[in-house]
PQR file of N, CA, C, O and H, with PARSE charges and radii, in Angstrom:
ATOM      1  N   MET A   1      -3.147 -46.570 -61.733 -0.4000 1.5000
ATOM      2  CA  MET A   1      -2.787 -46.050 -60.421 -0.0000 2.0000
ATOM      3  C   MET A   1      -1.265 -46.086 -60.273  0.5500 1.7000
ATOM      4  O   MET A   1      -0.676 -47.118 -59.952 -0.5500 1.4000
ATOM      5  N   GLY A   2      -0.671 -44.968 -60.508 -0.4000 1.5000
ATOM      6  CA  GLY A   2       0.774 -44.892 -60.385 -0.0000 2.0000
ATOM      7  C   GLY A   2       1.298 -43.584 -60.925  0.5500 1.7000
ATOM      8  O   GLY A   2       0.591 -42.576 -60.940 -0.5500 1.4000
ATOM      9  H   GLY A   2      -1.150 -44.129 -60.769  0.4000 1.0000
ATOM     10  N   LYS A   3       2.531 -43.604 -61.365 -0.4000 1.5000
ATOM     11  CA  LYS A   3       3.182 -42.382 -61.853 -0.0000 2.0000
ATOM     12  C   LYS A   3       2.523 -41.821 -63.107  0.5500 1.7000
ATOM     13  O   LYS A   3       2.561 -40.612 -63.336 -0.5500 1.4000
ATOM     14  H   LYS A   3       3.105 -44.423 -61.353  0.4000 1.0000
ATOM     15  N   GLY A   4       1.928 -42.671 -63.909 -0.4000 1.5000
ATOM     16  CA  GLY A   4       1.304 -42.231 -65.151 -0.0000 2.0000
ATOM     17  C   GLY A   4      -0.114 -41.702 -64.977  0.5500 1.7000
ATOM     18  O   GLY A   4      -0.674 -41.091 -65.887 -0.5500 1.4000
ATOM     19  H   GLY A   4       1.897 -43.653 -63.724  0.4000 1.0000
ATOM     20  N   ASP A   5      -0.696 -41.943 -63.793 -0.4000 1.5000
ATOM     21  CA  ASP A   5      -2.083 -41.548 -63.546 -0.0000 2.0000
ATOM     22  C   ASP A   5      -2.158 -40.077 -63.143  0.5500 1.7000
ATOM     23  O   ASP A   5      -1.591 -39.675 -62.127 -0.5500 1.4000
ATOM     24  H   ASP A   5      -0.241 -42.440 -63.054  0.4000 1.0000
ATOM     25  N   LYS A   6      -2.858 -39.282 -63.943 -0.4000 1.5000
ATOM     26  CA  LYS A   6      -2.962 -37.836 -63.711 -0.0000 2.0000
ATOM     27  C   LYS A   6      -3.723 -37.487 -62.433  0.5500 1.7000
ATOM     28  O   LYS A   6      -3.493 -36.432 -61.842 -0.5500 1.4000
ATOM     29  H   LYS A   6      -3.318 -39.609 -64.769  0.4000 1.0000
ATOM     30  N   LYS A   7      -4.625 -38.369 -62.005 -0.4000 1.5000
ATOM     31  CA  LYS A   7      -5.517 -38.051 -60.884 -0.0000 2.0000
ATOM     32  C   LYS A   7      -4.955 -38.399 -59.502  0.5500 1.7000
ATOM     33  O   LYS A   7      -5.523 -37.984 -58.492 -0.5500 1.4000
ATOM     34  H   LYS A   7      -4.811 -39.227 -62.484  0.4000 1.0000
ATOM     35  N   THR A   8      -3.867 -39.141 -59.441 -0.4000 1.5000
ATOM     36  CA  THR A   8      -3.312 -39.534 -58.143 -0.0000 2.0000
ATOM     37  C   THR A   8      -2.219 -38.570 -57.694  0.5500 1.7000
ATOM     38  O   THR A   8      -1.627 -37.855 -58.503 -0.5500 1.4000
ATOM     39  H   THR A   8      -3.406 -39.478 -60.262  0.4000 1.0000
ATOM     40  N   LYS A   9      -1.966 -38.568 -56.393 -0.4000 1.5000
ATOM     41  CA  LYS A   9      -0.929 -37.702 -55.823 -0.0000 2.0000
ATOM     42  C   LYS A   9       0.440 -38.045 -56.416  0.5500 1.7000
ATOM     43  O   LYS A   9       1.220 -37.152 -56.748 -0.5500 1.4000
ATOM     44  H   LYS A   9      -2.446 -39.149 -55.736  0.4000 1.0000
ATOM     45  N   ARG A  10       0.722 -39.331 -56.545 -0.4000 1.5000
ATOM     46  CA  ARG A  10       2.006 -39.782 -57.094 -0.0000 2.0000
ATOM     47  C   ARG A  10       2.166 -39.321 -58.538  0.5500 1.7000
ATOM     48  O   ARG A  10       3.256 -38.922 -58.950 -0.5500 1.4000
ATOM     49  H   ARG A  10       0.089 -40.056 -56.276  0.4000 1.0000
ATOM     50  N   GLY A  11       1.082 -39.376 -59.304 -0.4000 1.5000
ATOM     51  CA  GLY A  11       1.104 -38.917 -60.691 -0.0000 2.0000
ATOM     52  C   GLY A  11       1.341 -37.414 -60.787  0.5500 1.7000
ATOM     53  O   GLY A  11       2.027 -36.940 -61.693 -0.5500 1.4000
ATOM     54  H   GLY A  11       0.197 -39.699 -58.970  0.4000 1.0000
ATOM     55  N   LYS A  12       0.756 -36.658 -59.830 -0.4000 1.5000
ATOM     56  CA  LYS A  12       0.938 -35.205 -59.808 -0.0000 2.0000
ATOM     57  C   LYS A  12       2.393 -34.865 -59.490  0.5500 1.7000
ATOM     58  O   LYS A  12       2.969 -33.962 -60.098 -0.5500 1.4000
ATOM     59  H   LYS A  12       0.198 -37.042 -59.095  0.4000 1.0000
ATOM     60  N   ILE A  13       2.982 -35.581 -58.547 -0.4000 1.5000
ATOM     61  CA  ILE A  13       4.389 -35.367 -58.177 -0.0000 2.0000
ATOM     62  C   ILE A  13       5.281 -35.665 -59.382  0.5500 1.7000
ATOM     63  O   ILE A  13       6.207 -34.911 -59.681 -0.5500 1.4000
ATOM     64  H   ILE A  13       2.514 -36.314 -58.053  0.4000 1.0000
ATOM     65  N   HIS A  14       4.998 -36.764 -60.065 -0.4000 1.5000
ATOM     66  CA  HIS A  14       5.785 -37.178 -61.237 -0.0000 2.0000
ATOM     67  C   HIS A  14       5.724 -36.141 -62.353  0.5500 1.7000
ATOM     68  O   HIS A  14       6.736 -35.843 -62.987 -0.5500 1.4000
ATOM     69  H   HIS A  14       4.246 -37.377 -59.823  0.4000 1.0000
ATOM     70  N   ARG A  15       4.531 -35.591 -62.590 -0.4000 1.5000
ATOM     71  CA  ARG A  15       4.344 -34.595 -63.649 -0.0000 2.0000
ATOM     72  C   ARG A  15       4.766 -33.189 -63.218  0.5500 1.7000
ATOM     73  O   ARG A  15       5.081 -32.341 -64.053 -0.5500 1.4000
ATOM     74  H   ARG A  15       3.709 -35.833 -62.074  0.4000 1.0000
ATOM     75  N   GLY A  16       4.766 -32.956 -61.896 -0.4000 1.5000
ATOM     76  CA  GLY A  16       5.112 -31.631 -61.386 -0.0000 2.0000
ATOM     77  C   GLY A  16       3.953 -30.659 -61.456  0.5500 1.7000
ATOM     78  O   GLY A  16       4.147 -29.452 -61.601 -0.5500 1.4000
ATOM     79  H   GLY A  16       4.510 -33.645 -61.218  0.4000 1.0000
ATOM     80  N   THR A  17       2.732 -31.199 -61.350 -0.4000 1.5000
ATOM     81  CA  THR A  17       1.537 -30.360 -61.409 -0.0000 2.0000
ATOM     82  C   THR A  17       0.825 -30.372 -60.064  0.5500 1.7000
ATOM     83  O   THR A  17       1.156 -31.162 -59.180 -0.5500 1.4000
ATOM     84  H   THR A  17       2.575 -32.180 -61.232  0.4000 1.0000
ATOM     85  N   PHE A  18      -0.163 -29.480 -59.920 -0.4000 1.5000
ATOM     86  CA  PHE A  18      -0.933 -29.374 -58.692 -0.0000 2.0000
ATOM     87  C   PHE A  18      -2.414 -29.527 -59.003  0.5500 1.7000
ATOM     88  O   PHE A  18      -2.843 -29.344 -60.142 -0.5500 1.4000
ATOM     89  H   PHE A  18      -0.432 -28.838 -60.638  0.4000 1.0000
ATOM     90  N   GLY A  19      -3.187 -29.862 -57.980 -0.4000 1.5000
ATOM     91  CA  GLY A  19      -4.630 -30.032 -58.150 -0.0000 2.0000
ATOM     92  C   GLY A  19      -5.275 -30.361 -56.821  0.5500 1.7000
ATOM     93  O   GLY A  19      -4.721 -30.061 -55.764 -0.5500 1.4000
ATOM     94  H   GLY A  19      -2.839 -30.010 -57.055  0.4000 1.0000
ATOM     95  N   ALA A  20      -6.461 -30.985 -56.871 -0.4000 1.5000
ATOM     96  CA  ALA A  20      -7.207 -31.331 -55.665 -0.0000 2.0000
ATOM     97  C   ALA A  20      -6.450 -32.344 -54.799  0.5500 1.7000
ATOM     98  O   ALA A  20      -6.468 -32.259 -53.571 -0.5500 1.4000
ATOM     99  H   ALA A  20      -6.911 -31.229 -57.729  0.4000 1.0000
ATOM    100  N   ARG A  21      -5.794 -33.289 -55.445 -0.4000 1.5000
ATOM    101  CA  ARG A  21      -5.056 -34.334 -54.719 -0.0000 2.0000
ATOM    102  C   ARG A  21      -3.704 -33.844 -54.201  0.5500 1.7000
ATOM    103  O   ARG A  21      -3.146 -34.414 -53.264 -0.5500 1.4000
ATOM    104  H   ARG A  21      -5.780 -33.358 -56.442  0.4000 1.0000
ATOM    105  N   ARG A  22      -3.182 -32.775 -54.823 -0.4000 1.5000
ATOM    106  CA  ARG A  22      -1.874 -32.238 -54.435 -0.0000 2.0000
ATOM    107  C   ARG A  22      -1.943 -30.711 -54.457  0.5500 1.7000
ATOM    108  O   ARG A  22      -1.466 -30.075 -55.397 -0.5500 1.4000
ATOM    109  H   ARG A  22      -3.635 -32.312 -55.584  0.4000 1.0000
ATOM    110  N   PRO A  23      -2.540 -30.129 -53.413 -0.5600 1.5000
ATOM    111  CA  PRO A  23      -2.657 -28.668 -53.396  0.2800 2.0000
ATOM    112  C   PRO A  23      -1.320 -27.995 -53.109  0.5500 1.7000
ATOM    113  O   PRO A  23      -0.414 -28.596 -52.531 -0.5500 1.4000
ATOM    114  N   ARG A  24      -1.219 -26.737 -53.525 -0.4000 1.5000
ATOM    115  CA  ARG A  24      -0.012 -25.957 -53.243 -0.0000 2.0000
ATOM    116  C   ARG A  24       0.008 -25.583 -51.768  0.5500 1.7000
ATOM    117  O   ARG A  24      -1.037 -25.291 -51.187 -0.5500 1.4000
ATOM    118  H   ARG A  24      -1.955 -26.249 -53.994  0.4000 1.0000
ATOM    119  N   ILE A  25       1.182 -25.590 -51.163 -0.4000 1.5000
ATOM    120  CA  ILE A  25       1.324 -25.239 -49.749 -0.0000 2.0000
ATOM    121  C   ILE A  25       1.371 -23.716 -49.645  0.5500 1.7000
ATOM    122  O   ILE A  25       2.221 -23.065 -50.252 -0.5500 1.4000
ATOM    123  H   ILE A  25       2.031 -25.827 -51.635  0.4000 1.0000
ATOM    124  N   LYS A  26       0.438 -23.157 -48.861 -0.4000 1.5000
ATOM    125  CA  LYS A  26       0.372 -21.709 -48.677 -0.0000 2.0000
ATOM    126  C   LYS A  26       1.344 -21.285 -47.587  0.5500 1.7000
ATOM    127  O   LYS A  26       1.511 -21.977 -46.582 -0.5500 1.4000
ATOM    128  H   LYS A  26      -0.254 -23.685 -48.368  0.4000 1.0000
ATOM    129  N   LYS A  27       1.988 -20.129 -47.800 -0.4000 1.5000
ATOM    130  CA  LYS A  27       2.911 -19.604 -46.812 -0.0000 2.0000
ATOM    131  C   LYS A  27       2.127 -18.939 -45.692  0.5500 1.7000
ATOM    132  O   LYS A  27       1.230 -18.135 -45.942 -0.5500 1.4000
ATOM    133  H   LYS A  27       1.852 -19.567 -48.617  0.4000 1.0000
ATOM    134  N   ARG A  28       2.471 -19.278 -44.461 -0.4000 1.5000
ATOM    135  CA  ARG A  28       1.803 -18.695 -43.304 -0.0000 2.0000
ATOM    136  C   ARG A  28       2.467 -17.383 -42.917  0.5500 1.7000
ATOM    137  O   ARG A  28       3.678 -17.215 -43.062 -0.5500 1.4000
ATOM    138  H   ARG A  28       3.200 -19.932 -44.258  0.4000 1.0000
ATOM    139  N   ILE A  29       1.651 -16.453 -42.421 -0.4000 1.5000
ATOM    140  CA  ILE A  29       2.171 -15.181 -41.942 -0.0000 2.0000
ATOM    141  C   ILE A  29       2.626 -15.390 -40.502  0.5500 1.7000
ATOM    142  O   ILE A  29       1.893 -15.943 -39.682 -0.5500 1.4000
ATOM    143  H   ILE A  29       0.668 -16.590 -42.303  0.4000 1.0000
ATOM    144  N   LYS A  30       3.841 -14.944 -40.206 -0.4000 1.5000
ATOM    145  CA  LYS A  30       4.376 -15.100 -38.857 -0.0000 2.0000
ATOM    146  C   LYS A  30       3.638 -14.165 -37.908  0.5500 1.7000
ATOM    147  O   LYS A  30       3.286 -13.053 -38.303 -0.5500 1.4000
ATOM    148  H   LYS A  30       4.437 -14.495 -40.872  0.4000 1.0000
ATOM    149  N   PRO A  31       3.392 -14.583 -36.663 -0.5600 1.5000
ATOM    150  CA  PRO A  31       2.691 -13.728 -35.700  0.2800 2.0000
ATOM    151  C   PRO A  31       3.437 -12.424 -35.413  0.5500 1.7000
ATOM    152  O   PRO A  31       2.811 -11.410 -35.104 -0.5500 1.4000
ATOM    153  N   GLU A  32       4.757 -12.442 -35.513 -0.4000 1.5000
ATOM    154  CA  GLU A  32       5.566 -11.240 -35.277 -0.0000 2.0000
ATOM    155  C   GLU A  32       5.273 -10.170 -36.340  0.5500 1.7000
ATOM    156  O   GLU A  32       5.327  -8.974 -36.054 -0.5500 1.4000
ATOM    157  H   GLU A  32       5.265 -13.266 -35.764  0.4000 1.0000
ATOM    158  N   ALA A  33       4.967 -10.602 -37.548 -0.4000 1.5000
ATOM    159  CA  ALA A  33       4.696  -9.683 -38.651 -0.0000 2.0000
ATOM    160  C   ALA A  33       3.362  -8.953 -38.452  0.5500 1.7000
ATOM    161  O   ALA A  33       3.206  -7.812 -38.885 -0.5500 1.4000
ATOM    162  H   ALA A  33       4.922 -11.574 -37.781  0.4000 1.0000
ATOM    163  N   LYS A  34       2.403  -9.615 -37.798 -0.4000 1.5000
ATOM    164  CA  LYS A  34       1.092  -9.024 -37.563 -0.0000 2.0000
ATOM    165  C   LYS A  34       1.156  -7.915 -36.520  0.5500 1.7000
ATOM    166  O   LYS A  34       0.485  -6.893 -36.662 -0.5500 1.4000
ATOM    167  H   LYS A  34       2.529 -10.543 -37.446  0.4000 1.0000
ATOM    168  N   ILE A  35       1.958  -8.107 -35.472 -0.4000 1.5000
ATOM    169  CA  ILE A  35       2.045  -7.154 -34.368 -0.0000 2.0000
ATOM    170  C   ILE A  35       3.005  -6.023 -34.730  0.5500 1.7000
ATOM    171  O   ILE A  35       4.144  -6.263 -35.129 -0.5500 1.4000
ATOM    172  H   ILE A  35       2.504  -8.937 -35.356  0.4000 1.0000
ATOM    173  N   ASP A  36       2.528  -4.796 -34.585 -0.4000 1.5000
ATOM    174  CA  ASP A  36       3.354  -3.625 -34.869 -0.0000 2.0000
ATOM    175  C   ASP A  36       4.057  -3.209 -33.576  0.5500 1.7000
ATOM    176  O   ASP A  36       3.409  -2.785 -32.619 -0.5500 1.4000
ATOM    177  H   ASP A  36       1.602  -4.601 -34.260  0.4000 1.0000
ATOM    178  N   ILE A  37       5.352  -3.329 -33.555 -0.4000 1.5000
ATOM    179  CA  ILE A  37       6.157  -3.061 -32.354 -0.0000 2.0000
ATOM    180  C   ILE A  37       6.300  -1.554 -32.099  0.5500 1.7000
ATOM    181  O   ILE A  37       6.471  -1.135 -30.955 -0.5500 1.4000
ATOM    182  H   ILE A  37       5.879  -3.674 -34.332  0.4000 1.0000
ATOM    183  N   THR A  38       6.231  -0.747 -33.154 -0.4000 1.5000
ATOM    184  CA  THR A  38       6.460   0.686 -33.024 -0.0000 2.0000
ATOM    185  C   THR A  38       5.377   1.381 -32.190  0.5500 1.7000
ATOM    186  O   THR A  38       5.661   2.368 -31.511 -0.5500 1.4000
ATOM    187  H   THR A  38       6.091  -1.088 -34.083  0.4000 1.0000
ATOM    188  N   LYS A  39       4.139   0.874 -32.234 -0.4000 1.5000
ATOM    189  CA  LYS A  39       3.058   1.471 -31.448 -0.0000 2.0000
ATOM    190  C   LYS A  39       3.124   0.967 -30.015  0.5500 1.7000
ATOM    191  O   LYS A  39       3.275  -0.233 -29.783 -0.5500 1.4000
ATOM    192  H   LYS A  39       3.908   0.072 -32.785  0.4000 1.0000
ATOM    193  N   LYS A  40       3.013   1.871 -29.060 -0.4000 1.5000
ATOM    194  CA  LYS A  40       3.043   1.494 -27.647 -0.0000 2.0000
ATOM    195  C   LYS A  40       1.691   1.823 -27.010  0.5500 1.7000
ATOM    196  O   LYS A  40       0.998   2.750 -27.431 -0.5500 1.4000
ATOM    197  H   LYS A  40       2.891   2.846 -29.248  0.4000 1.0000
ATOM    198  N   ALA A  41       1.340   1.061 -26.008 -0.4000 1.5000
ATOM    199  CA  ALA A  41       0.094   1.291 -25.286 -0.0000 2.0000
ATOM    200  C   ALA A  41       0.209   2.552 -24.443  0.5500 1.7000
ATOM    201  O   ALA A  41       1.272   2.850 -23.899 -0.5500 1.4000
ATOM    202  H   ALA A  41       1.903   0.308 -25.666  0.4000 1.0000
ATOM    203  N   LYS A  42      -0.901   3.296 -24.338 -0.4000 1.5000
ATOM    204  CA  LYS A  42      -0.893   4.518 -23.519 -0.0000 2.0000
ATOM    205  C   LYS A  42      -0.949   4.130 -22.052  0.5500 1.7000
ATOM    206  O   LYS A  42      -1.763   3.302 -21.642 -0.5500 1.4000
ATOM    207  H   LYS A  42      -1.764   3.054 -24.781  0.4000 1.0000
ATOM    208  N   ALA A  43      -0.051   4.757 -21.252 -0.4000 1.5000
ATOM    209  CA  ALA A  43       0.035   4.425 -19.839 -0.0000 2.0000
ATOM    210  C   ALA A  43      -0.993   5.188 -19.025  0.5500 1.7000
ATOM    211  O   ALA A  43      -1.059   5.026 -17.806 -0.5500 1.4000
ATOM    212  H   ALA A  43       0.610   5.429 -21.584  0.4000 1.0000
TER
END
């Protein structure tokens, strides 16, 4: 249990790998990107 252990989060950080204990952080889509400003509502 430490830097040499492949299965722990600390070991993953030390090795620079990802897995179940250290998943990759997904980029979130900004709410502004979802809304299309060019389209206007009909009055």
